[in-house]
C-alpha positions as CSV (number, residue, x, y, z in Angstrom):
1,G,105.2,97.9,91.8
2,A,101.5,97.5,92.0
3,A,101.1,97.3,88.2
4,D,103.7,94.5,88.0
5,E,101.9,92.6,90.8
6,Q,98.6,93.0,88.9
7,K,100.1,91.6,85.7
8,M,101.6,88.6,87.6
9,L,98.2,87.9,89.2
10,E,96.5,88.0,85.8
11,K,99.1,85.6,84.3
12,F,98.8,83.3,87.3
13,A,95.0,83.2,87.0
14,E,95.2,82.6,83.2
15,K,97.7,79.8,83.6
16,H,95.6,78.0,86.2
17,E,92.3,78.8,84.4
18,L,90.9,80.7,87.5
19,K,87.8,82.6,86.7
20,H,86.9,84.0,90.1
21,R,87.6,87.5,91.4
22,F,90.7,88.4,93.3
23,A,91.3,91.1,95.8
24,V,94.6,92.9,96.0
25,Q,95.3,94.8,99.2
26,G,97.0,98.1,99.1
27,K,99.0,99.7,102.0
28,E,95.9,101.5,103.3
29,S,93.5,98.5,103.1
30,T,91.9,96.7,106.0
31,L,91.1,93.5,104.0
32,D,93.5,91.6,106.2
33,D,91.7,92.6,109.4
34,Y,88.2,92.1,107.9
35,Y,88.9,88.6,106.6
36,A,91.4,87.7,109.4
37,V,94.2,87.1,107.0
38,S,97.0,85.1,108.7
39,G,99.0,83.8,105.7
40,I,99.3,83.7,102.0
41,P,97.5,82.5,100.0
42,H,94.3,83.2,101.9
43,V,91.0,82.1,100.1
44,V,87.6,83.4,101.1
45,V,84.6,81.8,99.4
46,I,81.6,84.1,99.5
47,D,78.2,82.7,98.3
48,Q,75.6,84.3,96.1
49,E,74.0,86.0,99.1
50,G,77.3,87.6,100.2
51,K,77.8,85.2,103.1
52,I,81.3,84.0,103.9
53,R,81.1,80.2,103.5
54,M,84.8,79.2,103.8
55,M,88.2,80.6,104.6
56,K,91.4,78.6,103.9
57,V,95.0,79.6,104.5
58,G,97.8,78.0,102.5
59,S,98.0,76.0,99.3
60,G,97.8,72.3,99.0
61,E,95.6,69.4,97.8
62,E,93.4,69.3,100.9
63,N,92.5,73.0,100.7
64,A,92.1,72.9,96.9
65,K,89.6,70.0,97.2
66,A,87.6,71.7,99.9
67,I,87.4,74.9,98.0
68,D,86.5,73.1,94.7
69,G,83.8,71.0,96.4
70,L,82.2,74.1,97.9
71,L,82.3,76.1,94.7
72,K,80.7,73.2,92.8
73,E,78.0,72.9,95.4
74,L,77.3,76.7,95.3
75,L,77.3,76.8,91.5
76,D,74.9,73.9,91.2
77,K,72.2,75.7,93.2
């Protein structure tokens, strides 16, 4: 159920030392429409002003490098 999913997400984040926030969509949520989710994982980077700066679908080295680079740039400001 939902509690099990939440625990798995917490373990995943801890294992990979991920400190950012996660959004978990329930059955009644519209997050997939709002952020144009077309696959999993779907990453949305939102800057300090609340602006969407990047959206990436799928895992892989290229996406990870792009996300990491943008996060470093945003956090250095």
